[in-house]
KESELO-327555 format. One line per field, with one value per residue (C-alpha): x, y, z; residue in three letters. Coordinates in Angstrom, 2 decimals. Each point is the difference from the previous one (the first is absolute). Example, Ala and Ser with C-alpha at 12.3 -4.5 7.8 and 13.67 -1.06 7.14 Angstrom:
BEGIN
x = [12.30 1.37]
y = [-4.50 3.44]
z = [7.80 -0.66]
r = [ALA SER]
END
This chain:
BEGIN
x = [-6.64 -2.23 -0.33 2.19 3.59 3.13 2.55 3.47 0.36 3.58 0.97 -1.47 -3.67 -2.25 -3.54 -1.64 -2.60 -1.84 -0.18 2.78 0.48 2.73 1.26 1.92 3.08 -0.02 -1.18 -2.61 -3.29 -1.24 -2.39 -1.29 -2.88 -0.53 1.02 0.33 2.77 1.08 2.00 3.28 0.86 2.14 -0.27 2.00 -1.76 2.12 -2.45 0.99 3.69 -0.03 -2.00 -2.92 -2.11 -3.71 -2.56 -3.74 -2.20 -3.77 -1.80 -1.43 3.45 -0.19 1.65 1.21 3.57 -0.25 -1.76 -2.44 -2.65 0.96 -1.93 -0.01 3.07 -0.38 0.27 3.20 0.03 -2.32 1.28 -0.25 -2.07 2.13 -0.72 -2.00 -1.15 -3.43 -2.73 2.19 -1.81 3.26 0.20 2.56 2.04 -2.14 -3.14 1.53 1.03 -3.48 -1.71 2.16 0.22 3.78 2.59 1.45 3.34 -1.56 -1.19 3.52 1.44 -2.52 1.15 3.72 0.99 -2.71 2.16 -0.53 -3.72 -1.89 -1.53 -3.53 0.68 1.85 -2.93 -2.47 2.06 0.69 -3.67 -0.91 2.72 -1.51 -3.59 0.72 2.35 2.67 3.30 2.82 1.01 3.09 0.92 0.30 1.76 2.52 0.64 0.82 2.30 1.52 -0.62 -1.51 -1.74 0.33 1.35 1.88 -1.06 1.19 -2.37 1.24 -0.66 -2.81 0.42 -2.36 2.47 -0.90 -3.17 0.49 -2.31 1.93 1.75 -3.19 -1.81 2.85 0.05 -3.69 0.49 3.10 -1.94 -2.80 2.43 2.02 -3.11 -1.10 3.42 -0.46 2.46 -0.23 1.68 2.16 0.33 2.86 0.49 3.35 0.87 3.28 1.53 2.58 -2.77 -1.77 3.19 0.36 -3.61 0.26 2.95 -1.82 -3.35 1.55 2.40 -2.91 -1.97 -2.77 -0.20 1.09 0.79 -0.34 -1.50 2.21 -1.56 1.13 3.25 2.80 3.42 2.39 -2.63 1.78 -2.97 0.38 3.75 -0.69 -2.65 2.06 3.17 -1.84 -2.12 -3.29 -2.94 -1.62 -1.83 0.18 -2.86 2.22 3.07 3.32 1.64 3.79 -0.16 -0.04 -3.56 -0.05 1.24 -2.77 -3.67 -2.05 -3.32 -0.26 -2.20 1.46 0.30 1.62 -2.92 -2.38 1.67 -0.20 -3.76 -0.19 1.88 -2.06 -3.19 1.06 1.17 -3.44 -1.45 2.16 2.87 3.49 2.08 -0.28 2.21 1.17 -0.13 2.19 2.36 3.39 3.05 0.39 -3.22 -0.54 -3.74 0.20 2.62 -2.04 -3.10 1.94 1.42 -3.56 -0.85 3.10 -0.65 -3.62 0.96 2.53 -2.53 -2.35 2.80 -0.39 2.92 1.03 2.48 -0.27 -3.27 1.19 0.32 0.03 -0.12 -1.16 -3.22 -2.20 -3.03 1.98 2.57 -2.61 -1.38 3.45 1.26 -3.19 -0.23 3.55 -0.72 -3.37 1.63 2.29 -0.51 -0.94 -1.56 -0.96 -3.65 0.28 1.63 0.89 0.87 1.97 -2.68 -3.47 1.60 1.95 -2.94 -2.27 2.58 -0.05 -3.79 0.43 2.52 -2.45 -2.85 2.14 0.64 -3.62 0.54 -2.66 1.45 -1.52 -0.81 3.15 2.51 0.03 1.36 0.65 1.16 1.13 -1.48 -3.73 0.17 -2.78 1.06 -0.63 -3.64 -0.46 1.58 -2.06 0.28 0.49 3.53 0.71 2.43 1.67 -1.42 2.25 -1.67 0.55 -2.20 1.99 3.28 -0.98 -1.08 3.27 2.01 -1.56 0.39 3.70 0.44 -1.60 2.19 3.10 -0.83 -0.73 3.24 2.60 2.45 -2.41 0.85 -1.36 -3.14 -0.98 -3.40 -0.50 -3.58 -1.50 -1.88 -3.36 -0.76 -3.05 -1.28 -1.60 -0.67 3.63 0.48 -3.53 -2.36 -3.62]
y = [17.12 1.06 3.79 1.63 1.10 -1.05 2.31 -0.78 -3.39 -1.08 -0.76 -3.51 0.99 -2.09 -0.66 -0.10 -2.63 0.67 3.24 2.57 3.24 2.65 2.86 3.15 0.99 3.12 2.93 -2.10 -1.52 -3.42 -1.63 -3.13 -0.60 -3.71 -0.63 -2.80 0.17 -1.58 1.62 1.71 3.70 2.66 3.64 2.15 1.84 3.08 1.31 -2.78 0.18 -3.61 -2.34 -1.95 -2.88 0.51 -1.79 0.48 -2.50 -0.08 -1.96 -2.41 -1.23 -2.95 -3.14 -3.43 1.08 1.08 3.34 0.90 2.67 2.45 2.75 3.42 2.12 2.89 3.49 1.94 2.06 -2.40 -2.37 -3.54 -2.44 -2.32 -2.98 0.97 3.34 0.79 0.00 -1.52 -2.33 -1.73 -3.49 -0.18 -2.73 0.41 -0.69 -3.20 -1.09 0.71 -1.99 -3.09 0.46 0.18 2.64 2.53 -1.76 -3.19 1.91 1.39 -3.53 -1.21 2.69 -0.03 -3.25 -2.56 -2.89 1.17 -0.82 -3.25 -0.74 0.42 3.41 1.16 -0.94 1.82 3.18 0.05 -0.61 3.04 2.05 -0.84 0.56 3.41 1.03 0.93 1.32 1.23 3.63 -0.74 3.64 0.89 -3.27 0.50 3.56 -1.28 -2.75 1.76 -3.27 -0.28 -3.23 -1.43 -3.24 -0.06 -2.63 -0.66 -0.39 -2.38 0.39 -2.20 -2.44 -2.06 -2.90 -0.80 -0.86 2.84 1.37 -1.14 3.30 2.00 -2.25 0.28 3.79 0.13 -2.16 1.98 3.27 -1.32 -1.26 3.24 2.14 -1.85 0.83 3.68 -0.13 0.64 -1.94 2.09 -1.74 0.76 -1.56 -1.57 -2.10 -1.34 -0.67 2.72 2.52 -1.15 0.47 3.56 0.85 -1.58 2.26 3.10 -0.44 -1.18 2.96 2.43 -1.59 -1.10 -3.47 -1.67 -3.41 -2.32 -3.31 -1.88 -2.65 -2.47 -0.71 -1.79 -1.51 2.57 2.69 3.38 1.84 -1.88 0.69 3.72 0.20 -1.95 2.03 3.28 -1.13 0.78 -1.86 -2.61 -3.30 -2.30 -2.07 -2.85 -1.44 1.87 -2.70 0.14 2.32 -1.04 -1.21 0.62 3.59 1.21 0.72 -1.99 -1.71 -2.77 -2.82 -3.52 -0.90 -3.36 -1.05 1.14 -2.15 -2.98 0.58 0.14 -3.30 -1.69 1.16 -1.34 -3.26 -0.45 0.42 -2.91 1.92 -1.47 1.86 3.58 2.61 3.30 3.11 2.60 2.88 0.00 1.30 0.59 1.04 -0.09 -0.55 -2.15 -2.29 -0.16 -1.11 -2.57 -1.44 -0.61 -1.84 -2.20 -0.75 -1.01 -2.14 -1.89 -0.52 -1.67 -2.03 1.79 0.64 3.61 -0.87 2.39 1.38 3.41 2.73 3.79 3.28 3.63 0.61 0.46 -1.78 -0.94 -1.71 -2.28 -0.85 -0.86 -1.96 -2.01 -0.68 -1.32 -2.41 -1.09 -0.90 -2.52 -3.72 -0.23 3.36 1.20 -0.06 2.82 3.43 1.96 3.57 2.74 2.55 0.34 1.70 -3.11 -2.26 1.89 -0.67 -3.69 -0.05 1.36 -2.72 -2.66 1.49 0.15 -3.76 -0.92 -0.75 0.99 1.61 -1.66 -3.21 -0.87 2.31 1.75 3.57 1.99 3.63 2.32 3.38 -0.52 3.06 1.56 -2.20 -3.17 1.03 0.99 -2.83 -2.95 -2.43 1.82 -0.36 -1.80 2.28 0.78 3.17 2.26 1.38 3.61 1.55 -1.79 0.88 3.68 0.01 -1.61 2.35 3.09 -1.48 -0.60 3.50 1.53 -2.12 0.95 3.72 -0.16 -1.81 0.10 -2.04 -2.86 -3.49 -0.48 -2.12 -2.33 -1.44 -2.98 -0.79 -2.97 0.32 -1.65 -2.31 1.19 -2.91 0.66 -1.88 -0.21 -2.91 -1.08 0.07 0.94]
z = [-13.33 2.85 0.44 2.63 0.39 1.85 1.55 1.34 -1.60 -0.62 -3.60 0.26 0.01 2.21 1.09 3.40 0.90 3.24 1.99 -0.39 1.97 -0.24 2.16 -0.82 1.95 2.23 -2.03 -1.75 1.09 1.02 -2.42 1.69 -2.36 -0.68 -3.59 -2.46 -2.50 -3.24 -2.76 -0.81 -0.16 1.68 1.12 2.41 2.81 0.58 2.59 2.41 -0.84 -1.23 -2.14 1.36 -1.18 -0.39 -2.10 -0.27 -1.81 -0.53 2.69 -2.55 -1.03 2.38 -1.33 0.94 0.58 3.60 -0.56 2.75 0.26 2.74 1.82 -1.66 0.65 2.47 -1.43 0.53 3.16 1.80 2.62 -1.39 2.02 2.11 2.16 3.02 -1.43 1.32 -2.61 -2.73 -2.38 -0.83 1.59 2.78 1.63 3.10 -2.04 -1.39 3.50 1.38 -2.73 0.61 3.77 0.17 0.87 -2.44 0.43 -1.37 -3.08 -0.37 0.12 -2.61 -2.44 0.74 1.74 -0.86 1.16 3.60 -0.12 -0.20 -3.42 1.42 1.53 -3.12 -2.24 2.25 0.08 -3.75 -0.72 2.13 -1.74 -3.39 1.12 1.51 -2.78 2.53 -1.36 2.28 -0.39 -2.02 -0.62 3.67 0.73 -2.80 1.18 3.49 -1.21 -3.03 -1.83 -3.49 1.08 -3.49 -1.47 -3.30 -2.54 -3.56 -2.94 -2.69 -3.73 -1.29 -2.85 -2.13 0.14 3.63 1.88 2.53 2.68 3.08 0.71 -0.51 2.47 2.50 -0.36 0.88 3.10 1.00 -0.34 2.21 2.65 -0.09 0.26 3.11 1.46 -0.90 -2.90 -3.73 -2.81 -2.33 -3.36 -2.35 -3.45 -0.87 -3.03 1.46 3.40 -0.66 -0.58 3.16 2.04 -1.31 0.83 3.47 0.79 -1.26 1.72 3.28 0.11 -0.53 2.88 -2.35 1.60 3.25 -1.43 -2.99 -1.04 -2.47 -2.24 -2.67 1.85 -1.85 0.65 1.55 -0.53 -0.43 1.53 3.27 0.00 -0.53 2.75 2.53 -0.59 0.52 2.93 -1.80 1.64 -2.26 0.00 -3.01 -1.35 -1.07 1.67 -0.37 -2.10 0.31 3.02 3.69 0.54 3.75 -0.29 -2.32 0.73 -2.50 -0.70 -2.57 -1.23 0.16 -3.67 0.71 2.23 -2.72 -2.63 2.33 0.22 -3.80 -0.48 2.72 -1.72 -3.41 1.56 1.55 -3.50 -1.25 -1.61 0.28 -2.60 1.26 -1.63 1.47 -2.19 1.68 -0.68 -1.68 1.82 3.73 1.72 3.74 -0.07 -3.14 1.54 3.21 -1.87 -2.01 3.24 1.21 -3.21 0.30 3.67 -0.67 -3.01 2.12 2.78 -2.51 -1.58 -3.37 -2.34 -0.74 -2.78 -2.98 1.32 1.25 -2.65 0.18 -1.86 0.32 1.91 -3.07 -1.47 -3.11 2.23 1.54 -3.43 -1.39 3.03 0.47 -3.73 -0.09 2.86 -1.41 -3.33 1.66 -0.43 3.70 0.85 3.46 1.00 2.52 0.17 3.12 -1.03 1.75 -0.94 -1.46 -3.00 -0.97 0.90 -2.43 -2.71 0.93 -0.42 -3.52 -0.84 1.19 -2.04 -3.15 0.30 0.56 3.68 2.53 3.13 3.05 -1.85 -1.99 1.68 3.38 0.23 3.20 0.17 2.77 1.08 -0.65 -2.24 -2.07 -2.89 2.02 0.32 -3.64 -1.99 -1.22 1.64 3.29 1.32 3.26 1.81 3.31 1.56 2.04 3.17 -1.07 2.68 2.70 -1.71 -0.03 3.66 1.12 -2.23 1.59 3.49 -0.60 -1.41 3.10 2.29 -1.96 0.06 3.71 0.82 -2.81 2.11 0.63 -1.24 -3.50 -0.30 -2.82 -0.94 -2.33 -1.05 -1.83 -3.29 -0.62 -2.92 -1.94 -2.08 -3.40 -3.25 -1.15 2.42 0.87 -3.01 0.58]
r = [MET LEU PRO GLY HIS PHE GLU ASP LEU PRO PRO GLY HIS GLY TYR PHE TYR GLY THR ARG HIS THR HIS ASP THR PRO GLY GLY THR LEU ASP ASP SER PRO GLN ARG SER CYS GLY PRO GLY ARG ARG ASP ASP ALA ARG ALA GLY ARG THR SER LEU THR VAL ALA LEU PRO ALA HIS GLN ASN GLY ARG MET GLY PHE THR ASP GLN PRO SER ALA PRO ARG ARG GLY ARG ARG PRO ALA THR GLU GLY THR SER GLY SER SER ARG PRO THR MET ALA MET VAL ALA ALA ARG VAL GLY VAL SER LYS GLN THR VAL HIS TYR ALA LEU ASN SER PRO ASP ARG LEU SER PRO THR THR LEU ARG ARG VAL LEU LYS ALA VAL ASP GLU LEU GLY TYR ARG PRO ASN GLN ALA ALA ARG SER LEU ARG THR GLN SER PRO ARG ALA VAL GLY PHE ARG LEU PHE PRO THR THR THR ARG GLN SER GLY GLY VAL TRP ALA SER PHE LEU TYR GLU LEU SER VAL ALA ALA GLN ARG ALA ASP HIS ALA VAL PHE CYS HIS PRO ALA ALA THR ASP GLU GLU GLU ILE GLN ILE ILE GLY GLU ILE TYR SER THR ASN THR VAL ASP CYS PHE VAL ILE THR ALA THR GLN ASP HIS ASP PRO ARG ILE THR PHE LEU ARG GLU ARG GLY ILE PRO PHE VAL SER PHE GLY ARG PRO TRP GLY HIS PRO MET SER ASP THR TRP TRP VAL ASP VAL ASP GLY ALA ALA GLY MET GLU GLN ALA VAL ASP HIS LEU ALA GLU ARG GLY HIS ARG ARG ILE ALA TYR LEU GLY LEU ASP GLY PRO SER GLY PHE GLY ASP ASP ARG GLU SER GLY TRP ARG ARG ALA MET ARG SER HIS GLY PHE SER THR ARG ASP LEU ALA VAL GLY GLY PRO ASP GLU ILE SER THR GLY ARG GLU LEU ALA GLY ARG LEU LEU ASP ARG LYS THR PRO PRO THR GLY PHE VAL CYS VAL SER ASP THR ILE ALA ILE GLY ALA LEU ARG ALA CYS ARG GLU ARG GLY LEU ALA ALA GLY ARG ASP VAL GLY VAL VAL GLY PHE ASP ASP SER VAL GLY ALA HIS LEU VAL ASP PRO GLY LEU THR SER LEU ALA GLN PRO LEU GLU LEU VAL ALA ARG HIS THR VAL ARG LEU LEU LEU ASP LEU LEU LYS ASN PRO ASP ALA LYS ALA GLU GLN VAL LEU LEU ARG PRO THR LEU VAL VAL ARG GLU SER THR VAL PRO GLN]
END
């Protein structure tokens, strides 16, 4: 655990990624020192008549998870430097505008409404922001708006039975996108959806966050039902399966289109019997990916009979399912898998039978996870555009917070096939 302390966290302890500032109510003081936070704890501040959240970490604790080095905090009693303050060494919005040769309003749009700018102008402004190290004065801004300017995000338990890495990568991209919009990401652990619902209610009622990002959506997701019924702002990464699609703000990656790419790729390599290793039971994203496999198989005139099997999303599942199909009298020569986790299991089944992936059998996964890079042979996989997903997610959150009555917007993105040795031997 990194050194530091938390105050005023609800029972579901959480973690902040990005910049976090807090303010005491009347009778207390404003502490607008830029801070980075990560870690649980609690303490009451009787002096302010309430509890407040403050965290101080050593400057060297700069990591990949959205932490950023910030200017030193002003001492108490001194007026903190603000934009436009004469003699301040802190970069200002005016300095960014001057460097690029645009107005301050354009800089504001780049940080808060990037869709209003052309890609060229946006790149120029963001480059200047990074070069100058400009950070908006979030403390003063939060004090004016009475908004925590934070996004709630669930951390899932890790397991050695899965390839993993996708949610960590998405969290990094979400933290970067949120930081550019002058927001922090508040992470809270939850082992179950029921626990997540409880924590959502607690941290939203204490004004710890403005909104939430929901991930790993499922059929008739109870979290989405809870959020919709209570009017809590959220955007889901993943479609709201079983809920009205057009009434929910969401960003997703087109799994069906990805599976079509995978089948087309194996067909080009000469494969005709291509099996689908999916999930058992109802699964919105699993069924969507299977539909893409079936559509592509039909378009090539290939049979799908007895070639679709499923089980839990674990490496052992892929090994068992692929092994069962490979032991048939007429085995498949290609596997399209719902995840990298199951695909890695399929690679093991091939190896155990003396089959060389890429030469004798083609295997394609989904997610382009860390495991896809590490296995031997390297796993061909469909990469989700996580940076783009994060940017759209934050954009939708800002639009929703600005106008809660606006018509919900949805974004569907295409994955990219990353070809490695499991389908094309070196």
